C-alpha positions as a Markdown table, in Angstrom:
| # | Residue | x | y | z |
|---|---|---|---|---|
| 1 | Met | -28.4 | 12.4 | 29.0 |
| 2 | His | -26.4 | 11.4 | 25.8 |
| 3 | Gln | -26.2 | 7.8 | 27.2 |
| 4 | Gly | -25.7 | 6.4 | 23.7 |
| 5 | Tyr | -22.8 | 8.8 | 23.1 |
| 6 | Phe | -21.1 | 7.7 | 26.4 |
| 7 | Lys | -21.3 | 4.2 | 25.1 |
| 8 | Glu | -19.7 | 5.1 | 21.8 |
| 9 | Leu | -16.9 | 6.8 | 23.7 |
| 10 | Glu | -16.4 | 3.7 | 25.8 |
| 11 | Asn | -16.3 | 1.5 | 22.6 |
| 12 | Ile | -13.4 | 3.5 | 21.4 |
| 13 | Leu | -11.5 | 3.0 | 24.8 |
| 14 | Lys | -12.0 | -0.7 | 24.4 |
| 15 | Ala | -10.0 | -0.7 | 21.2 |
| 16 | Asn | -6.4 | -2.2 | 21.7 |
| 17 | Leu | -7.2 | -3.4 | 25.3 |
| 18 | Gly | -7.1 | -6.9 | 24.0 |
| 19 | Ser | -3.4 | -6.6 | 23.3 |
| 20 | Arg | -2.8 | -6.3 | 27.2 |
| 21 | Gly | -5.3 | -8.9 | 28.1 |
| 22 | Leu | -7.7 | -6.4 | 29.5 |
| 23 | Glu | -10.6 | -6.8 | 26.9 |
| 24 | Asn | -12.9 | -8.3 | 29.6 |
| 25 | Ala | -11.9 | -6.0 | 32.4 |
| 26 | Phe | -13.7 | -2.8 | 31.0 |
| 27 | Leu | -16.0 | -1.2 | 33.8 |
| 28 | Glu | -19.1 | 0.1 | 32.0 |
| 29 | Gly | -20.3 | 3.5 | 33.1 |
| 30 | Glu | -17.1 | 4.6 | 34.9 |
| 31 | Leu | -16.3 | 7.3 | 32.4 |
| 32 | Lys | -19.7 | 9.1 | 32.9 |
| 33 | Lys | -19.5 | 8.7 | 36.7 |
| 34 | Ala | -16.0 | 10.2 | 37.0 |
| 35 | Ala | -17.0 | 13.2 | 34.7 |
| 36 | Arg | -20.1 | 13.8 | 36.9 |
| 37 | Ser | -18.0 | 13.8 | 39.9 |
| 38 | Leu | -15.4 | 16.2 | 38.5 |
| 39 | Met | -18.2 | 18.6 | 37.5 |
| 40 | Glu | -18.8 | 19.1 | 41.1 |
| 41 | Gly | -15.1 | 19.4 | 41.9 |
| 42 | Asp | -13.0 | 22.6 | 42.4 |
| 43 | Thr | -9.3 | 21.8 | 42.5 |
| 44 | Ile | -8.0 | 18.8 | 40.8 |
| 45 | Phe | -4.6 | 17.1 | 41.0 |
| 46 | Ile | -3.6 | 15.3 | 37.7 |
| 47 | Val | -0.6 | 12.9 | 38.2 |
| 48 | Thr | 1.2 | 11.4 | 35.3 |
| 49 | Gly | 4.5 | 10.4 | 33.9 |
| 50 | Phe | 5.8 | 6.8 | 33.3 |
| 51 | Met | 9.5 | 6.4 | 33.0 |
| 52 | Val | 10.9 | 4.0 | 30.4 |
| 53 | Lys | 13.8 | 2.3 | 32.2 |
| 54 | Asp | 16.2 | 1.6 | 29.3 |
| 55 | Ala | 15.6 | 5.1 | 27.9 |
| 56 | Gly | 15.9 | 7.0 | 31.2 |
| 57 | Ile | 12.9 | 9.3 | 30.4 |
| 58 | Gly | 9.1 | 9.4 | 30.2 |
| 59 | Glu | 7.0 | 7.9 | 27.6 |
| 60 | Thr | 4.6 | 9.6 | 25.1 |
| 61 | Asp | 1.5 | 8.1 | 26.7 |
| 62 | Gly | 0.2 | 10.0 | 29.7 |
| 63 | Pro | 1.2 | 13.6 | 29.5 |
| 64 | Ile | -0.9 | 14.3 | 26.5 |
| 65 | Gly | -4.0 | 12.8 | 28.1 |
| 66 | Ala | -3.3 | 14.6 | 31.2 |
| 67 | Val | -3.0 | 18.0 | 29.5 |
| 68 | Ser | -6.2 | 17.4 | 27.5 |
| 69 | Met | -8.1 | 16.9 | 30.7 |
| 70 | Ala | -6.4 | 19.9 | 32.3 |
| 71 | Ala | -7.4 | 22.1 | 29.6 |
| 72 | Ala | -11.1 | 20.9 | 29.8 |
| 73 | Leu | -11.1 | 21.4 | 33.5 |
| 74 | Glu | -9.6 | 24.9 | 33.2 |
| 75 | Glu | -12.2 | 25.9 | 30.7 |
| 76 | Leu | -14.9 | 24.8 | 33.1 |
| 77 | Gly | -13.2 | 27.1 | 35.8 |
| 78 | Lys | -11.4 | 24.4 | 37.8 |
| 79 | Arg | -8.2 | 24.9 | 39.4 |
| 80 | Val | -5.7 | 22.2 | 38.1 |
| 81 | Val | -2.4 | 21.1 | 39.5 |
| 82 | Leu | -0.2 | 18.9 | 37.3 |
| 83 | Ile | 2.2 | 16.5 | 39.1 |
| 84 | Ser | 4.9 | 14.5 | 37.7 |
| 85 | Asp | 8.7 | 13.6 | 38.2 |
| 86 | Lys | 12.0 | 14.7 | 36.7 |
| 87 | Tyr | 11.7 | 12.1 | 33.9 |
| 88 | Ser | 8.4 | 13.6 | 32.6 |
| 89 | Gly | 8.5 | 17.2 | 33.8 |
| 90 | Asp | 9.8 | 18.7 | 30.8 |
| 91 | Ile | 7.6 | 16.6 | 28.6 |
| 92 | Leu | 4.5 | 17.8 | 30.6 |
| 93 | Thr | 5.7 | 21.3 | 30.4 |
| 94 | Gln | 6.0 | 21.3 | 26.7 |
| 95 | Cys | 2.7 | 19.6 | 26.1 |
| 96 | Ser | 1.0 | 22.2 | 28.3 |
| 97 | Leu | 2.5 | 25.1 | 26.3 |
| 98 | Ala | 1.4 | 23.4 | 23.0 |
| 99 | Arg | -2.2 | 23.2 | 24.4 |
| 100 | Gly | -2.2 | 26.5 | 26.1 |
| 101 | Val | -2.7 | 25.1 | 29.6 |
| 102 | Asn | -1.8 | 27.4 | 32.6 |
| 103 | Ala | -2.0 | 24.8 | 35.4 |
| 104 | Ala | 0.4 | 25.0 | 38.3 |
| 105 | Met | 3.0 | 22.2 | 38.3 |
| 106 | Glu | 4.6 | 20.2 | 41.0 |
| 107 | Ile | 7.7 | 18.2 | 39.9 |
| 108 | Ile | 8.6 | 15.5 | 42.5 |
| 109 | Gly | 12.2 | 14.5 | 43.0 |
| 110 | Ser | 13.3 | 11.0 | 44.0 |
| 111 | His | 10.8 | 10.6 | 46.8 |
| 112 | Ile | 7.4 | 11.9 | 47.8 |
| 113 | Gly | 6.3 | 10.1 | 51.0 |
| 114 | Arg | 3.5 | 10.8 | 53.3 |
| 115 | Gln | 4.8 | 14.1 | 54.7 |
| 116 | Leu | 5.2 | 15.8 | 51.3 |
| 117 | Ser | 1.9 | 14.3 | 50.3 |
| 118 | Gln | 0.2 | 15.7 | 53.3 |
| 119 | Arg | 1.8 | 19.1 | 52.6 |
| 120 | Leu | 0.6 | 19.2 | 49.0 |
| 121 | Leu | -3.0 | 18.1 | 50.1 |
| 122 | Lys | -3.0 | 20.9 | 52.8 |
| 123 | Glu | -1.6 | 23.6 | 50.4 |
| 124 | Tyr | -4.0 | 23.0 | 47.5 |
| 125 | Lys | -7.0 | 21.2 | 49.1 |
| 126 | Pro | -7.9 | 19.3 | 46.1 |
| 127 | Ser | -11.5 | 17.8 | 45.7 |
| 128 | His | -10.2 | 15.1 | 43.2 |
| 129 | Ile | -7.0 | 13.4 | 42.2 |
| 130 | Ile | -6.4 | 11.7 | 38.9 |
| 131 | Ala | -3.7 | 9.3 | 37.8 |
| 132 | Val | -3.1 | 8.9 | 34.1 |
| 133 | Glu | -0.6 | 6.3 | 33.1 |
| 134 | Arg | 1.4 | 6.6 | 36.3 |
| 135 | Pro | 3.1 | 3.4 | 37.7 |
| 136 | Gly | 1.5 | 2.2 | 40.8 |
| 137 | Arg | 3.0 | 0.2 | 43.7 |
| 138 | Ala | 2.3 | -3.6 | 43.5 |
| 139 | Ala | 1.2 | -5.7 | 46.3 |
| 140 | Asp | 5.0 | -6.5 | 47.2 |
| 141 | Gly | 5.5 | -2.6 | 47.5 |
| 142 | Ile | 7.4 | -2.4 | 44.3 |
| 143 | Cys | 6.5 | -0.4 | 41.1 |
| 144 | Tyr | 6.9 | -2.4 | 38.0 |
| 145 | Ser | 6.9 | -1.8 | 34.3 |
| 146 | Met | 4.7 | -3.9 | 32.0 |
| 147 | Arg | 7.7 | -6.1 | 31.4 |
| 148 | Gly | 8.2 | -6.7 | 35.2 |
| 149 | Glu | 11.2 | -4.3 | 35.5 |
| 150 | Asp | 11.7 | -2.8 | 39.0 |
| 151 | Leu | 11.2 | 0.9 | 38.9 |
| 152 | Ser | 11.0 | 1.6 | 42.5 |
| 153 | Gly | 14.5 | 2.9 | 43.1 |
| 154 | Leu | 14.3 | 5.3 | 40.1 |
| 155 | Val | 10.8 | 6.9 | 40.3 |
| 156 | Pro | 9.0 | 8.7 | 43.2 |
| 157 | Ile | 6.2 | 6.3 | 44.1 |
| 158 | Met | 3.0 | 8.4 | 44.0 |
| 159 | Asp | 0.9 | 5.9 | 45.8 |
| 160 | Asp | 1.4 | 7.8 | 49.1 |
| 161 | Leu | -0.2 | 10.8 | 47.7 |
| 162 | Phe | -3.3 | 8.9 | 46.5 |
| 163 | Glu | -3.5 | 6.9 | 49.9 |
| 164 | Glu | -3.3 | 10.2 | 51.9 |
| 165 | Ala | -5.8 | 11.9 | 49.6 |
| 166 | Lys | -8.3 | 9.0 | 50.1 |
| 167 | Lys | -7.9 | 9.3 | 53.9 |
| 168 | Ala | -8.7 | 13.0 | 53.5 |
| 169 | Gly | -11.9 | 12.3 | 51.5 |
| 170 | Val | -10.5 | 13.3 | 48.1 |
| 171 | Ile | -12.0 | 11.4 | 45.2 |
| 172 | Thr | -9.7 | 9.3 | 43.3 |
| 173 | Ile | -9.8 | 8.5 | 39.5 |
| 174 | Gly | -7.4 | 6.1 | 37.7 |
| 175 | Ile | -6.7 | 5.9 | 34.0 |
| 176 | Gly | -4.6 | 3.1 | 32.7 |
| 177 | Asp | -4.1 | 0.5 | 29.9 |
| 178 | Gly | -1.9 | -2.3 | 31.3 |
| 179 | Gly | -2.7 | -3.1 | 35.0 |
| 180 | Asn | 0.4 | -1.6 | 36.6 |
| 181 | Glu | -0.9 | 1.9 | 36.8 |
| 182 | Ile | -2.3 | 3.7 | 40.0 |
| 183 | Gly | -5.9 | 2.8 | 40.4 |
| 184 | Met | -5.9 | -0.5 | 38.7 |
| 185 | Gly | -6.2 | -2.4 | 41.9 |
| 186 | Lys | -10.0 | -2.0 | 41.5 |
| 187 | Ile | -9.8 | -4.8 | 38.7 |
| 188 | Arg | -7.1 | -7.0 | 40.3 |
| 189 | Pro | -8.9 | -10.3 | 39.7 |
| 190 | Tyr | -9.0 | -9.6 | 35.9 |
| 191 | Ile | -5.4 | -8.4 | 35.8 |
| 192 | Val | -4.0 | -11.4 | 37.8 |
| 193 | Asn | -5.8 | -13.8 | 35.5 |
| 194 | Ser | -5.4 | -12.1 | 32.1 |
| 195 | Val | -2.5 | -9.9 | 32.0 |
| 196 | Asp | 1.1 | -11.1 | 31.3 |
| 197 | Lys | 2.9 | -11.2 | 34.7 |
| 198 | Gly | -0.4 | -9.8 | 36.1 |
| 199 | Glu | 0.0 | -11.0 | 39.6 |
| 200 | Leu | 3.4 | -9.5 | 39.9 |
| 201 | Ile | 2.8 | -6.1 | 38.3 |
| 202 | Cys | -0.8 | -5.3 | 39.3 |
| 203 | Ala | -1.1 | -2.0 | 41.1 |
| 204 | Ala | -2.4 | -2.3 | 44.5 |
| 205 | Phe | -4.3 | 1.0 | 45.0 |
| 206 | Ala | -8.0 | 0.8 | 44.0 |
| 207 | Ser | -9.3 | 4.2 | 42.8 |
| 208 | Asp | -13.0 | 5.3 | 43.3 |
| 209 | Phe | -13.4 | 5.5 | 39.6 |
| 210 | Leu | -11.4 | 3.6 | 37.0 |
| 211 | Ile | -11.1 | 4.3 | 33.3 |
| 212 | Ala | -9.4 | 1.5 | 31.3 |
| 213 | Ala | -8.3 | 2.4 | 27.9 |
| 214 | Gly | -6.4 | 1.0 | 25.0 |
| 215 | Val | -4.0 | 3.9 | 25.2 |
| 216 | Ser | -4.2 | 6.0 | 28.4 |
| 217 | Asn | -4.0 | 9.3 | 26.4 |
| 218 | Trp | -7.4 | 8.2 | 24.9 |
| 219 | Gly | -8.8 | 7.9 | 28.3 |
| 220 | Gly | -7.8 | 11.5 | 29.1 |
| 221 | His | -9.3 | 12.6 | 25.9 |
| 222 | Ala | -12.5 | 10.6 | 26.5 |
| 223 | Leu | -12.8 | 12.2 | 30.0 |
| 224 | Ala | -12.6 | 15.6 | 28.4 |
| 225 | Ala | -15.2 | 14.6 | 25.9 |
| 226 | Ala | -17.5 | 13.3 | 28.8 |
| 227 | Leu | -17.1 | 16.8 | 30.5 |
| 228 | Ser | -17.9 | 18.3 | 27.2 |
| 229 | Leu | -21.2 | 16.3 | 27.0 |
| 230 | Leu | -22.1 | 17.2 | 30.6 |
| 231 | Ser | -21.3 | 20.9 | 30.2 |
| 232 | His | -22.8 | 21.3 | 26.8 |
| 233 | Lys | -19.6 | 22.8 | 25.3 |
| 234 | Met | -16.8 | 21.4 | 23.2 |
| 235 | Leu | -13.8 | 21.2 | 25.5 |
| 236 | Leu | -11.6 | 19.1 | 23.1 |
| 237 | His | -8.7 | 20.7 | 21.0 |
| 238 | Asp | -8.2 | 20.3 | 17.1 |
| 239 | Ile | -6.2 | 17.7 | 15.4 |
| 240 | Asn | -3.3 | 20.1 | 14.7 |
| 241 | Thr | -3.0 | 20.8 | 18.4 |
| 242 | Glu | -3.0 | 17.1 | 19.1 |
| 243 | Ile | 0.0 | 16.6 | 16.7 |
| 244 | Ala | 1.7 | 19.7 | 18.1 |
| 245 | Met | 1.4 | 18.1 | 21.6 |
| 246 | Leu | 2.8 | 14.8 | 20.5 |
| 247 | Lys | 5.7 | 16.6 | 18.6 |
| 248 | Ser | 6.4 | 18.7 | 21.7 |
| 249 | Ala | 6.5 | 15.6 | 24.0 |
| 250 | Val | 9.1 | 14.0 | 21.5 |
| 251 | Asp | 11.1 | 17.1 | 21.2 |
| 252 | Ala | 11.4 | 17.1 | 25.0 |
| 253 | Gly | 12.8 | 13.5 | 24.9 |
| 254 | Ala | 9.7 | 11.3 | 25.4 |
| 255 | Val | 9.9 | 7.8 | 23.8 |
| 256 | Asp | 7.3 | 5.3 | 22.8 |
| 257 | Gly | 6.7 | 3.1 | 25.9 |
| 258 | Cys | 6.6 | -0.2 | 23.8 |
| 259 | Thr | 9.3 | 0.4 | 21.3 |
| 260 | Lys | 11.5 | 2.7 | 23.5 |
| 261 | Lys | 12.2 | 5.0 | 20.5 |
| 262 | Arg | 11.7 | 8.6 | 20.1 |
| 263 | Ser | 9.0 | 8.8 | 17.5 |
| 264 | Leu | 5.6 | 10.1 | 16.9 |
| 265 | Thr | 4.1 | 7.1 | 18.2 |
| 266 | Val | 2.3 | 6.0 | 21.3 |
| 267 | Asp | 2.3 | 2.5 | 22.8 |
| 268 | Gly | 3.6 | 1.1 | 19.5 |
| 269 | Leu | 0.7 | 2.5 | 17.6 |
| 270 | Ser | 1.3 | 4.9 | 14.6 |
| 271 | Leu | 0.5 | 8.6 | 14.6 |
| 272 | Glu | -2.3 | 7.8 | 12.2 |
| 273 | Asp | -3.9 | 5.3 | 14.7 |
| 274 | Asn | -3.7 | 7.7 | 17.5 |
| 275 | Leu | -5.2 | 10.6 | 15.5 |
| 276 | Asn | -8.0 | 8.3 | 14.3 |
| 277 | Ala | -8.9 | 7.6 | 17.9 |
| 278 | Phe | -8.6 | 11.2 | 18.9 |
| 279 | Met | -10.8 | 12.4 | 16.0 |
| 280 | Ser | -13.3 | 9.6 | 16.7 |
| 281 | Ile | -13.7 | 10.8 | 20.2 |
| 282 | Lys | -14.0 | 14.5 | 19.1 |
| 283 | Asn | -16.5 | 13.6 | 16.3 |
| 284 | Ile | -18.8 | 11.7 | 18.8 |
| 285 | Thr | -18.7 | 14.8 | 21.1 |
| 286 | Ala | -19.5 | 17.2 | 18.3 |
| 287 | Glu | -22.4 | 15.0 | 17.1 |
| 288 | Ala | -23.8 | 14.9 | 20.6 |
| 289 | Leu | -23.5 | 18.6 | 21.1 |
| 290 | Lys | -25.1 | 19.4 | 17.7 |
| 291 | Glu | -28.1 | 17.1 | 18.6 |
| 292 | Gln | -28.5 | 18.7 | 21.8 |
| 293 | Tyr | -28.3 | 22.3 | 20.2 |
| 294 | Met | -31.0 | 21.2 | 17.7 |
| 295 | Arg | -33.2 | 20.0 | 20.5 |
| 296 | Met | -33.1 | 23.2 | 22.2 |
| 297 | Glu | -34.0 | 25.0 | 18.9 |
| 298 | Leu | -37.2 | 23.0 | 18.7 |
C-alpha cells in the first residue's frame, strides 16, 4: 500500500544526514514498520527535549516533531503522554498549545531512575514509547552532546524508562539525526565509523524501530504522514501552524541546537528550509490520499 510514497518520504528524511556522517546509515522501511505498529497501539509515550549546554535550555528540534506525532495519534483515538524535562517542558507545552494537542504531560526533574520509570509504566500502561531527539546514554554511561559535552549531571537520563519499557514488552521507537539520541544503538557500527566522535557519543540503547532523519522534527512529521497513509486521512497540520509551533518554541526560550541562538531555525537550517521539508512531506501525503480516493471512486 502506497509503497512508492513511503519511499518518497524516506528520501526527504535522508536530506541533511550527510552533514552528520549518517548518509549510509539509513534503514529502509523502518518508517512504515513503526507506523504499522503504532496503528495497533493504544497508549503511547513520546519522550523529547535536548538541552543545549551553553544556553541552559532545550533546542528547537524535537518538541515540534513530538507534538506533530502526538496530534496525529490523538486524532486516531490513541492516548498520548508527552515526557520531557525542566529544560524543554515549557517549550513542549507551548508547542502543544499551538497545535491544539491535549496530551497528558510528565516533566521529569533531575533524575528518573528505574523506580520512577516503573511507576510511570504501571500508571499509564503504554503499548509504545517513542524518543524523538532525546539524548541517550553512551556505552560509558554518560550522555553526550554532538560536540562531546557531558550532559549527564544536568539532564535526567531517560534510558532507564526505555530499558524498563523494553523489559515490560513495550515497543520502542527512536528518532534521531546525530547518533547520540536514544534508539541509535541500533546502527552503532555506522555511527562509530562515520560520525565525528561517534565511538564516544553513540547512544547505547537500540530501539525496536529506528527512524534516522536529517532533522529529527522531520522524522516526527514523516511518522505522522505514514500514519496518514495507513489510516487514509490527513493527520498533518498546515504551514501556518508549523510556523506558529516554531515561534511558540522560540518564545518559550528554545535555541537552535547548532547555532545556540534563539531564532526561527532548526539545526542550523533556515525557516524556509524547514518549511520546505515539512510541505514536501505534506504534499506527498496529500497526493497519496488523493490517489487512494480516486481509486475508491472507480
